[in-house]
PyMOL Python script that loads the backbone (N, CA, C, O; Angstrom):
from pymol import cmd

cmd.read_pdbstr("""\
ATOM      1  N   MET A   1      18.545 -22.942  27.796  1.00  0.00           N
ATOM      2  CA  MET A   1      18.170 -24.196  27.197  1.00  0.00           C
ATOM      3  C   MET A   1      18.954 -24.424  25.901  1.00  0.00           C
ATOM      4  O   MET A   1      19.348 -25.548  25.589  1.00  0.00           O
ATOM      5  N   ALA A   2      19.167 -23.355  25.166  1.00  0.00           N
ATOM      6  CA  ALA A   2      19.920 -23.485  23.922  1.00  0.00           C
ATOM      7  C   ALA A   2      21.349 -23.925  24.205  1.00  0.00           C
ATOM      8  O   ALA A   2      21.922 -24.713  23.452  1.00  0.00           O
ATOM      9  N   CYS A   3      21.920 -23.420  25.280  1.00  0.00           N
ATOM     10  CA  CYS A   3      23.284 -23.803  25.654  1.00  0.00           C
ATOM     11  C   CYS A   3      23.340 -25.294  25.994  1.00  0.00           C
ATOM     12  O   CYS A   3      24.301 -25.975  25.637  1.00  0.00           O
ATOM     13  N   THR A   4      22.328 -25.795  26.673  1.00  0.00           N
ATOM     14  CA  THR A   4      22.278 -27.216  27.021  1.00  0.00           C
ATOM     15  C   THR A   4      22.179 -28.086  25.775  1.00  0.00           C
ATOM     16  O   THR A   4      22.873 -29.096  25.659  1.00  0.00           O
ATOM     17  N   VAL A   5      21.327 -27.696  24.857  1.00  0.00           N
ATOM     18  CA  VAL A   5      21.175 -28.453  23.607  1.00  0.00           C
ATOM     19  C   VAL A   5      22.489 -28.447  22.825  1.00  0.00           C
ATOM     20  O   VAL A   5      22.907 -29.474  22.290  1.00  0.00           O
ATOM     21  N   PHE A   6      23.130 -27.292  22.763  1.00  0.00           N
ATOM     22  CA  PHE A   6      24.388 -27.186  22.040  1.00  0.00           C
ATOM     23  C   PHE A   6      25.471 -28.038  22.692  1.00  0.00           C
ATOM     24  O   PHE A   6      26.279 -28.652  21.995  1.00  0.00           O
ATOM     25  N   MET A   7      25.497 -28.081  24.030  1.00  0.00           N
ATOM     26  CA  MET A   7      26.469 -28.927  24.744  1.00  0.00           C
ATOM     27  C   MET A   7      26.223 -30.401  24.427  1.00  0.00           C
ATOM     28  O   MET A   7      27.173 -31.153  24.211  1.00  0.00           O
ATOM     29  N   ILE A   8      24.978 -30.814  24.397  1.00  0.00           N
ATOM     30  CA  ILE A   8      24.653 -32.212  24.103  1.00  0.00           C
ATOM     31  C   ILE A   8      25.033 -32.568  22.671  1.00  0.00           C
ATOM     32  O   ILE A   8      25.618 -33.623  22.424  1.00  0.00           O
ATOM     33  N   VAL A   9      24.699 -31.688  21.727  1.00  0.00           N
ATOM     34  CA  VAL A   9      25.023 -31.959  20.325  1.00  0.00           C
ATOM     35  C   VAL A   9      26.534 -31.997  20.116  1.00  0.00           C
ATOM     36  O   VAL A   9      27.037 -32.872  19.411  1.00  0.00           O
ATOM     37  N   SER A  10      27.260 -31.061  20.720  1.00  0.00           N
ATOM     38  CA  SER A  10      28.709 -31.054  20.527  1.00  0.00           C
ATOM     39  C   SER A  10      29.349 -32.256  21.204  1.00  0.00           C
ATOM     40  O   SER A  10      30.312 -32.814  20.677  1.00  0.00           O
ATOM     41  N   GLY A  11      28.838 -32.665  22.355  1.00  0.00           N
ATOM     42  CA  GLY A  11      29.354 -33.866  23.007  1.00  0.00           C
ATOM     43  C   GLY A  11      29.061 -35.113  22.202  1.00  0.00           C
ATOM     44  O   GLY A  11      29.891 -36.019  22.123  1.00  0.00           O
ATOM     45  N   LEU A  12      27.889 -35.161  21.607  1.00  0.00           N
ATOM     46  CA  LEU A  12      27.526 -36.304  20.769  1.00  0.00           C
ATOM     47  C   LEU A  12      28.394 -36.339  19.515  1.00  0.00           C
ATOM     48  O   LEU A  12      28.764 -37.413  19.041  1.00  0.00           O
ATOM     49  N   GLU A  13      28.714 -35.170  18.984  1.00  0.00           N
ATOM     50  CA  GLU A  13      29.585 -35.104  17.810  1.00  0.00           C
ATOM     51  C   GLU A  13      30.985 -35.607  18.144  1.00  0.00           C
ATOM     52  O   GLU A  13      31.635 -36.218  17.297  1.00  0.00           O
ATOM     53  N   ILE A  14      31.456 -35.361  19.360  1.00  0.00           N
ATOM     54  CA  ILE A  14      32.782 -35.834  19.757  1.00  0.00           C
ATOM     55  C   ILE A  14      32.799 -37.353  19.840  1.00  0.00           C
ATOM     56  O   ILE A  14      33.748 -37.991  19.387  1.00  0.00           O
ATOM     57  N   THR A  15      31.753 -37.931  20.415  1.00  0.00           N
ATOM     58  CA  THR A  15      31.730 -39.385  20.601  1.00  0.00           C
ATOM     59  C   THR A  15      31.219 -40.138  19.376  1.00  0.00           C
ATOM     60  O   THR A  15      31.679 -41.248  19.104  1.00  0.00           O
ATOM     61  N   GLU A  16      30.290 -39.565  18.643  1.00  0.00           N
ATOM     62  CA  GLU A  16      29.692 -40.225  17.478  1.00  0.00           C
ATOM     63  C   GLU A  16      29.699 -39.290  16.271  1.00  0.00           C
ATOM     64  O   GLU A  16      28.644 -38.796  15.874  1.00  0.00           O
ATOM     65  N   PRO A  17      30.872 -39.038  15.681  1.00  0.00           N
ATOM     66  CA  PRO A  17      30.914 -38.086  14.561  1.00  0.00           C
ATOM     67  C   PRO A  17      30.172 -38.570  13.315  1.00  0.00           C
ATOM     68  O   PRO A  17      29.807 -37.759  12.463  1.00  0.00           O
ATOM     69  N   GLY A  18      29.948 -39.854  13.200  1.00  0.00           N
ATOM     70  CA  GLY A  18      29.246 -40.379  12.033  1.00  0.00           C
ATOM     71  C   GLY A  18      27.768 -40.055  12.019  1.00  0.00           C
ATOM     72  O   GLY A  18      27.119 -40.190  10.982  1.00  0.00           O
ATOM     73  N   ILE A  19      27.217 -39.627  13.152  1.00  0.00           N
ATOM     74  CA  ILE A  19      25.784 -39.306  13.229  1.00  0.00           C
ATOM     75  C   ILE A  19      25.536 -37.825  12.964  1.00  0.00           C
ATOM     76  O   ILE A  19      24.688 -37.474  12.144  1.00  0.00           O
ATOM     77  N   ILE A  20      26.274 -36.955  13.655  1.00  0.00           N
ATOM     78  CA  ILE A  20      25.996 -35.521  13.596  1.00  0.00           C
ATOM     79  C   ILE A  20      26.518 -34.875  12.317  1.00  0.00           C
ATOM     80  O   ILE A  20      25.857 -34.003  11.754  1.00  0.00           O
ATOM     81  N   THR A  21      27.691 -35.288  11.854  1.00  0.00           N
ATOM     82  CA  THR A  21      28.270 -34.669  10.653  1.00  0.00           C
ATOM     83  C   THR A  21      27.335 -34.772   9.444  1.00  0.00           C
ATOM     84  O   THR A  21      27.149 -33.767   8.757  1.00  0.00           O
ATOM     85  N   PRO A  22      26.742 -35.924   9.148  1.00  0.00           N
ATOM     86  CA  PRO A  22      25.790 -35.956   8.019  1.00  0.00           C
ATOM     87  C   PRO A  22      24.528 -35.125   8.270  1.00  0.00           C
ATOM     88  O   PRO A  22      23.964 -34.558   7.334  1.00  0.00           O
ATOM     89  N   LEU A  23      24.084 -35.053   9.527  1.00  0.00           N
ATOM     90  CA  LEU A  23      22.888 -34.266   9.826  1.00  0.00           C
ATOM     91  C   LEU A  23      23.110 -32.775   9.619  1.00  0.00           C
ATOM     92  O   LEU A  23      22.178 -32.039   9.295  1.00  0.00           O
ATOM     93  N   THR A  24      24.365 -32.327   9.811  1.00  0.00           N
ATOM     94  CA  THR A  24      24.676 -30.910   9.604  1.00  0.00           C
ATOM     95  C   THR A  24      25.294 -30.668   8.231  1.00  0.00           C
ATOM     96  O   THR A  24      25.858 -29.603   7.978  1.00  0.00           O
ATOM     97  N   PHE A  25      25.188 -31.653   7.351  1.00  0.00           N
ATOM     98  CA  PHE A  25      25.708 -31.575   5.985  1.00  0.00           C
ATOM     99  C   PHE A  25      27.204 -31.268   5.959  1.00  0.00           C
ATOM    100  O   PHE A  25      27.687 -30.582   5.058  1.00  0.00           O
ATOM    101  N   GLY A  26      27.934 -31.782   6.954  1.00  0.00           N
ATOM    102  CA  GLY A  26      29.379 -31.630   7.015  1.00  0.00           C
ATOM    103  C   GLY A  26      29.876 -30.306   7.551  1.00  0.00           C
ATOM    104  O   GLY A  26      31.083 -30.070   7.606  1.00  0.00           O
ATOM    105  N   LEU A  27      28.949 -29.427   7.951  1.00  0.00           N
ATOM    106  CA  LEU A  27      29.359 -28.119   8.465  1.00  0.00           C
ATOM    107  C   LEU A  27      29.880 -28.186   9.892  1.00  0.00           C
ATOM    108  O   LEU A  27      30.642 -27.314  10.310  1.00  0.00           O
ATOM    109  N   TYR A  28      29.495 -29.177  10.625  1.00  0.00           N
ATOM    110  CA  TYR A  28      29.867 -29.294  12.042  1.00  0.00           C
ATOM    111  C   TYR A  28      30.667 -30.582  12.205  1.00  0.00           C
ATOM    112  O   TYR A  28      30.101 -31.663  12.367  1.00  0.00           O
ATOM    113  N   ASP A  29      31.990 -30.450  12.160  1.00  0.00           N
ATOM    114  CA  ASP A  29      32.831 -31.640  12.258  1.00  0.00           C
ATOM    115  C   ASP A  29      33.391 -31.798  13.674  1.00  0.00           C
ATOM    116  O   ASP A  29      33.081 -31.014  14.571  1.00  0.00           O
ATOM    117  N   LYS A  30      34.218 -32.822  13.853  1.00  0.00           N
ATOM    118  CA  LYS A  30      34.718 -33.160  15.178  1.00  0.00           C
ATOM    119  C   LYS A  30      35.613 -32.061  15.748  1.00  0.00           C
ATOM    120  O   LYS A  30      35.538 -31.779  16.944  1.00  0.00           O
ATOM    121  N   PHE A  31      36.448 -31.438  14.934  1.00  0.00           N
ATOM    122  CA  PHE A  31      37.333 -30.377  15.406  1.00  0.00           C
ATOM    123  C   PHE A  31      36.534 -29.188  15.932  1.00  0.00           C
ATOM    124  O   PHE A  31      36.817 -28.682  17.017  1.00  0.00           O
ATOM    125  N   ILE A  32      35.549 -28.746  15.176  1.00  0.00           N
ATOM    126  CA  ILE A  32      34.707 -27.617  15.593  1.00  0.00           C
ATOM    127  C   ILE A  32      33.933 -27.993  16.851  1.00  0.00           C
ATOM    128  O   ILE A  32      33.747 -27.166  17.744  1.00  0.00           O
ATOM    129  N   SER A  33      33.493 -29.218  16.915  1.00  0.00           N
ATOM    130  CA  SER A  33      32.737 -29.681  18.071  1.00  0.00           C
ATOM    131  C   SER A  33      33.578 -29.658  19.345  1.00  0.00           C
ATOM    132  O   SER A  33      33.104 -29.211  20.390  1.00  0.00           O
ATOM    133  N   ILE A  34      34.813 -30.132  19.268  1.00  0.00           N
ATOM    134  CA  ILE A  34      35.690 -30.117  20.437  1.00  0.00           C
ATOM    135  C   ILE A  34      35.960 -28.680  20.879  1.00  0.00           C
ATOM    136  O   ILE A  34      35.934 -28.384  22.073  1.00  0.00           O
ATOM    137  N   ARG A  35      36.218 -27.791  19.930  1.00  0.00           N
ATOM    138  CA  ARG A  35      36.475 -26.387  20.256  1.00  0.00           C
ATOM    139  C   ARG A  35      35.248 -25.741  20.916  1.00  0.00           C
ATOM    140  O   ARG A  35      35.380 -25.066  21.937  1.00  0.00           O
ATOM    141  N   ASN A  36      34.085 -25.940  20.352  1.00  0.00           N
ATOM    142  CA  ASN A  36      32.862 -25.354  20.915  1.00  0.00           C
ATOM    143  C   ASN A  36      32.524 -25.963  22.268  1.00  0.00           C
ATOM    144  O   ASN A  36      32.110 -25.250  23.182  1.00  0.00           O
ATOM    145  N   HIS A  37      32.695 -27.258  22.404  1.00  0.00           N
ATOM    146  CA  HIS A  37      32.388 -27.941  23.658  1.00  0.00           C
ATOM    147  C   HIS A  37      33.299 -27.424  24.772  1.00  0.00           C
ATOM    148  O   HIS A  37      32.848 -27.216  25.898  1.00  0.00           O
ATOM    149  N   SER A  38      34.559 -27.220  24.463  1.00  0.00           N
ATOM    150  CA  SER A  38      35.502 -26.690  25.456  1.00  0.00           C
ATOM    151  C   SER A  38      35.169 -25.247  25.798  1.00  0.00           C
ATOM    152  O   SER A  38      35.268 -24.853  26.961  1.00  0.00           O
ATOM    153  N   PHE A  39      34.779 -24.455  24.814  1.00  0.00           N
ATOM    154  CA  PHE A  39      34.451 -23.052  25.033  1.00  0.00           C
ATOM    155  C   PHE A  39      33.172 -22.883  25.859  1.00  0.00           C
ATOM    156  O   PHE A  39      33.065 -21.939  26.641  1.00  0.00           O
ATOM    157  N   LEU A  40      32.214 -23.777  25.695  1.00  0.00           N
ATOM    158  CA  LEU A  40      30.911 -23.607  26.347  1.00  0.00           C
ATOM    159  C   LEU A  40      30.859 -24.059  27.802  1.00  0.00           C
ATOM    160  O   LEU A  40      29.858 -23.806  28.472  1.00  0.00           O
ATOM    161  N   TRP A  41      31.896 -24.717  28.318  1.00  0.00           N
ATOM    162  CA  TRP A  41      31.826 -25.181  29.703  1.00  0.00           C
ATOM    163  C   TRP A  41      31.625 -24.042  30.690  1.00  0.00           C
ATOM    164  O   TRP A  41      30.820 -24.165  31.613  1.00  0.00           O
ATOM    165  N   GLY A  42      32.334 -22.944  30.517  1.00  0.00           N
ATOM    166  CA  GLY A  42      32.198 -21.800  31.423  1.00  0.00           C
ATOM    167  C   GLY A  42      30.792 -21.224  31.422  1.00  0.00           C
ATOM    168  O   GLY A  42      30.146 -21.184  32.469  1.00  0.00           O
ATOM    169  N   PRO A  43      30.299 -20.771  30.261  1.00  0.00           N
ATOM    170  CA  PRO A  43      28.940 -20.223  30.220  1.00  0.00           C
ATOM    171  C   PRO A  43      27.875 -21.223  30.673  1.00  0.00           C
ATOM    172  O   PRO A  43      26.903 -20.842  31.324  1.00  0.00           O
ATOM    173  N   PHE A  44      28.057 -22.506  30.329  1.00  0.00           N
ATOM    174  CA  PHE A  44      27.088 -23.517  30.730  1.00  0.00           C
ATOM    175  C   PHE A  44      27.027 -23.633  32.251  1.00  0.00           C
ATOM    176  O   PHE A  44      25.939 -23.682  32.826  1.00  0.00           O
ATOM    177  N   CYS A  45      28.174 -23.678  32.898  1.00  0.00           N
ATOM    178  CA  CYS A  45      28.209 -23.785  34.364  1.00  0.00           C
ATOM    179  C   CYS A  45      27.618 -22.552  35.028  1.00  0.00           C
ATOM    180  O   CYS A  45      26.889 -22.667  36.013  1.00  0.00           O
ATOM    181  N   ILE A  46      27.925 -21.375  34.498  1.00  0.00           N
ATOM    182  CA  ILE A  46      27.378 -20.137  35.058  1.00  0.00           C
ATOM    183  C   ILE A  46      25.863 -20.102  34.903  1.00  0.00           C
ATOM    184  O   ILE A  46      25.152 -19.781  35.856  1.00  0.00           O
ATOM    185  N   LEU A  47      25.364 -20.427  33.717  1.00  0.00           N
ATOM    186  CA  LEU A  47      23.912 -20.416  33.489  1.00  0.00           C
ATOM    187  C   LEU A  47      23.194 -21.473  34.329  1.00  0.00           C
ATOM    188  O   LEU A  47      22.103 -21.224  34.841  1.00  0.00           O
ATOM    189  N   CYS A  48      23.800 -22.644  34.468  1.00  0.00           N
ATOM    190  CA  CYS A  48      23.190 -23.703  35.268  1.00  0.00           C
ATOM    191  C   CYS A  48      23.122 -23.298  36.739  1.00  0.00           C
ATOM    192  O   CYS A  48      22.097 -23.505  37.389  1.00  0.00           O
ATOM    193  N   THR A  49      24.201 -22.725  37.269  1.00  0.00           N
ATOM    194  CA  THR A  49      24.216 -22.269  38.658  1.00  0.00           C
ATOM    195  C   THR A  49      23.207 -21.152  38.871  1.00  0.00           C
ATOM    196  O   THR A  49      22.493 -21.147  39.874  1.00  0.00           O
ATOM    197  N   LEU A  50      23.139 -20.218  37.954  1.00  0.00           N
ATOM    198  CA  LEU A  50      22.172 -19.123  38.052  1.00  0.00           C
ATOM    199  C   LEU A  50      20.746 -19.644  38.016  1.00  0.00           C
ATOM    200  O   LEU A  50      19.896 -19.176  38.773  1.00  0.00           O
ATOM    201  N   HIS A  51      20.478 -20.598  37.154  1.00  0.00           N
ATOM    202  CA  HIS A  51      19.145 -21.198  37.056  1.00  0.00           C
ATOM    203  C   HIS A  51      18.757 -21.879  38.372  1.00  0.00           C
ATOM    204  O   HIS A  51      17.645 -21.695  38.868  1.00  0.00           O
ATOM    205  N   ILE A  52      19.664 -22.651  38.922  1.00  0.00           N
ATOM    206  CA  ILE A  52      19.379 -23.340  40.193  1.00  0.00           C
ATOM    207  C   ILE A  52      19.162 -22.331  41.311  1.00  0.00           C
ATOM    208  O   ILE A  52      18.246 -22.492  42.117  1.00  0.00           O
ATOM    209  N   TRP A  53      19.994 -21.291  41.372  1.00  0.00           N
ATOM    210  CA  TRP A  53      19.870 -20.283  42.420  1.00  0.00           C
ATOM    211  C   TRP A  53      18.540 -19.541  42.328  1.00  0.00           C
ATOM    212  O   TRP A  53      17.870 -19.341  43.341  1.00  0.00           O
ATOM    213  N   LEU A  54      18.153 -19.131  41.114  1.00  0.00           N
ATOM    214  CA  LEU A  54      16.887 -18.404  40.955  1.00  0.00           C
ATOM    215  C   LEU A  54      15.685 -19.291  41.246  1.00  0.00           C
ATOM    216  O   LEU A  54      14.717 -18.837  41.857  1.00  0.00           O
ATOM    217  N   THR A  55      15.732 -20.537  40.823  1.00  0.00           N
ATOM    218  CA  THR A  55      14.628 -21.457  41.084  1.00  0.00           C
ATOM    219  C   THR A  55      14.493 -21.722  42.568  1.00  0.00           C
ATOM    220  O   THR A  55      13.383 -21.756  43.100  1.00  0.00           O
ATOM    221  N   ARG A  56      15.614 -21.910  43.234  1.00  0.00           N
ATOM    222  CA  ARG A  56      15.578 -22.145  44.685  1.00  0.00           C
ATOM    223  C   ARG A  56      15.027 -20.924  45.412  1.00  0.00           C
ATOM    224  O   ARG A  56      14.251 -21.062  46.358  1.00  0.00           O
ATOM    225  N   LYS A  57      15.423 -19.734  44.977  1.00  0.00           N
ATOM    226  CA  LYS A  57      14.931 -18.497  45.583  1.00  0.00           C
ATOM    227  C   LYS A  57      13.414 -18.392  45.419  1.00  0.00           C
ATOM    228  O   LYS A  57      12.719 -17.996  46.354  1.00  0.00           O
ATOM    229  N   GLN A  58      12.898 -18.743  44.240  1.00  0.00           N
ATOM    230  CA  GLN A  58      11.454 -18.714  43.996  1.00  0.00           C
ATOM    231  C   GLN A  58      10.729 -19.700  44.895  1.00  0.00           C
ATOM    232  O   GLN A  58       9.684 -19.371  45.457  1.00  0.00           O
ATOM    233  N   LEU A  59      11.270 -20.908  45.042  1.00  0.00           N
ATOM    234  CA  LEU A  59      10.631 -21.915  45.889  1.00  0.00           C
ATOM    235  C   LEU A  59      10.585 -21.474  47.342  1.00  0.00           C
ATOM    236  O   LEU A  59       9.587 -21.693  48.029  1.00  0.00           O
ATOM    237  N   ILE A  60      11.655 -20.856  47.811  1.00  0.00           N
ATOM    238  CA  ILE A  60      11.686 -20.378  49.193  1.00  0.00           C
ATOM    239  C   ILE A  60      10.640 -19.285  49.389  1.00  0.00           C
ATOM    240  O   ILE A  60       9.959 -19.261  50.414  1.00  0.00           O
ATOM    241  N   GLN A  61      10.505 -18.378  48.417  1.00  0.00           N
ATOM    242  CA  GLN A  61       9.504 -17.322  48.516  1.00  0.00           C
ATOM    243  C   GLN A  61       8.088 -17.895  48.514  1.00  0.00           C
ATOM    244  O   GLN A  61       7.239 -17.438  49.279  1.00  0.00           O
ATOM    245  N   LYS A  62       7.825 -18.879  47.674  1.00  0.00           N
ATOM    246  CA  LYS A  62       6.494 -19.488  47.631  1.00  0.00           C
ATOM    247  C   LYS A  62       6.170 -20.192  48.938  1.00  0.00           C
ATOM    248  O   LYS A  62       5.041 -20.113  49.421  1.00  0.00           O
ATOM    249  N   ARG A  63       7.148 -20.879  49.515  1.00  0.00           N
ATOM    250  CA  ARG A  63       6.921 -21.561  50.789  1.00  0.00           C
ATOM    251  C   ARG A  63       6.636 -20.567  51.901  1.00  0.00           C
ATOM    252  O   ARG A  63       5.766 -20.812  52.738  1.00  0.00           O
ATOM    253  N   SER A  64       7.354 -19.447  51.926  1.00  0.00           N
ATOM    254  CA  SER A  64       7.137 -18.456  52.974  1.00  0.00           C
ATOM    255  C   SER A  64       5.774 -17.785  52.800  1.00  0.00           C
ATOM    256  O   SER A  64       5.114 -17.468  53.790  1.00  0.00           O
ATOM    257  N   GLU A  65       5.343 -17.565  51.547  1.00  0.00           N
ATOM    258  CA  GLU A  65       4.015 -16.997  51.311  1.00  0.00           C
ATOM    259  C   GLU A  65       2.929 -17.978  51.740  1.00  0.00           C
ATOM    260  O   GLU A  65       1.913 -17.577  52.307  1.00  0.00           O
ATOM    261  N   ARG A  66       3.144 -19.259  51.469  1.00  0.00           N
ATOM    262  CA  ARG A  66       2.172 -20.273  51.839  1.00  0.00           C
ATOM    263  C   ARG A  66       2.050 -20.370  53.369  1.00  0.00           C
ATOM    264  O   ARG A  66       0.948 -20.508  53.900  1.00  0.00           O
ATOM    265  N   LYS A  67       3.171 -20.297  54.060  1.00  0.00           N
ATOM    266  CA  LYS A  67       3.139 -20.363  55.525  1.00  0.00           C
ATOM    267  C   LYS A  67       2.462 -19.145  56.118  1.00  0.00           C
ATOM    268  O   LYS A  67       1.753 -19.258  57.117  1.00  0.00           O
ATOM    269  N   SER A  68       2.670 -17.974  55.515  1.00  0.00           N
ATOM    270  CA  SER A  68       2.061 -16.743  56.046  1.00  0.00           C
ATOM    271  C   SER A  68       0.547 -16.726  55.802  1.00  0.00           C
ATOM    272  O   SER A  68      -0.190 -16.142  56.597  1.00  0.00           O
ATOM    273  N   THR A  69       0.076 -17.346  54.733  1.00  0.00           N
ATOM    274  CA  THR A  69      -1.357 -17.397  54.475  1.00  0.00           C
ATOM    275  C   THR A  69      -2.044 -18.461  55.318  1.00  0.00           C
ATOM    276  O   THR A  69      -3.243 -18.368  55.583  1.00  0.00           O
ATOM    277  N   ASP A  70      -1.286 -19.478  55.743  1.00  0.00           N
ATOM    278  CA  ASP A  70      -1.866 -20.522  56.590  1.00  0.00           C
ATOM    279  C   ASP A  70      -2.143 -20.017  57.999  1.00  0.00           C
ATOM    280  O   ASP A  70      -3.037 -20.534  58.668  1.00  0.00           O
ATOM    281  N   ASN A  71      -1.406 -19.032  58.461  1.00  0.00           N
ATOM    282  CA  ASN A  71      -1.580 -18.510  59.834  1.00  0.00           C
ATOM    283  C   ASN A  71      -2.638 -17.508  59.901  1.00  0.00           C
ATOM    284  O   ASN A  71      -2.912 -16.971  60.974  1.00  0.00           O
TER     285      ASN A  71
END
""", "prot")
cmd.dss("prot")
cmd.show_as("cartoon", "prot")
cmd.util.cbc("prot")
cmd.orient("prot")
């Protein structure tokens, strides 16, 4: 979840630097945002895929347990 929030903030900083830079007291500027946003694509995609895979696995297990208890 932290990776998602960071991706959104860095993307917002790229498109709207006048909003995020004052909120971070000038510590997070457009250059840093572009660098971080580019760096986070790999980990973000891996974490998102892992999250979807684990959630799907849990749903399949719950459905199979529900079917076995119905019989």
